[in-house]
C-alpha positions, 0 to 999 in steps of 0.5 A: 659280531662284526669282522672289525670286532673280531679283529680287535679281539684277535690282535689284543689276544695276540699281543697278550700272547706274545708278551706272555711268550717273551717274558715267560716265566716272569709273567703268568701262563694264563697270558698264553691261554688268552692268546689262544683266541687269536689264531682261530679267529684269524683263520676264519677271517682270512678264509672269509676275506678270500670269499668276498675279496674283489682280487685274490691276487692282491690279497695274497700279495699283501699277506706275502709282503707282511710275511717278509716284513714280519720275519726278522721280528718274529725270528727275534722273538723266537730266538732272542736275537736277529742272528741267524735270520732266515726267511725260509725256515721257522717262519711266521704266521703270515707265511701260513696265511699266505700258503692257505691263501694260495691253496684257496686261490688255486681251488677257486680257479679250478672250481671256476674251470669245472676241474675235478677235485684231484688237482685241488687236493694236490695243490692243497697237499703241496701248500701243506708240505711247503708249510712244514718245509718252511716250519711256518707257525702252525704248519700244515695244520694251519694251512688245512684249517684255513682251506677248510674254512673257505671250502666249507660254505654251509654254516651248520657244518662249518661251525662244528668243523671249526670246533673240531679243528680247534681240538686237533691243534692239541694232539697231546690231549688226543694221545692222552685220551686214547691212552686213558692218561690224565690230560696235561693241565696246561694243554687243557687250559690252552684248549679251553682258550682256543675253544672260546673262539667257537661262540665268537665265530657263531656270533659273527654276522658277516658284516665288516663293521667299521673298517676304512682302507687305513684301518685295514692296513693298520690290522696288517701292520699291527703284527710286525709293529708289535713284534718290533716293539717287543724285540726292542724292549726285550 
């Protein structure tokens, strides 16, 4: 499984999810279940990208650029109009990816300088607080997930942590389990969709696959482009 194929799966899942979100309840809930594949795959690939990029600042700049470009369309999808647009509140997934990238970049710089782990933890906490303050998609959890997928390099450990983080996306299930209550059926279905990413990640061979510069930018641009189309149609 190459990065190219994983990206195709992720953007297809994301498209299905956002169509399901925009037209729910007219469209079946199962579309949202399929959509759960997208975020964990993006998390893994972003962390992997920061591990291999020749310029972390350039990668961060791309993420930040598309965060700003995508925000109006994300706001429209969430609120049904462009009214009240805010670039610092209820922000899109690229904000989460950007903050995760910031945490990774600071961590990598500190490691290169042989600095103790306390500043790295402080930097991570700051980015998590920023995510919650700006109400980014997936918030502090998303930033932590990205950071862990970068910081943990041993594949035998990374895969189980990846699966655990997928489960932690659904605290309602954990609360229900702790209280011996029946698991919410829809939350359980969403969890199943999220965990379906685990075998895909385990099959990832580290190869980019087919990806020119044009294709790379296309994957970035797909997010605001499909949100814009949905906003126009809706």
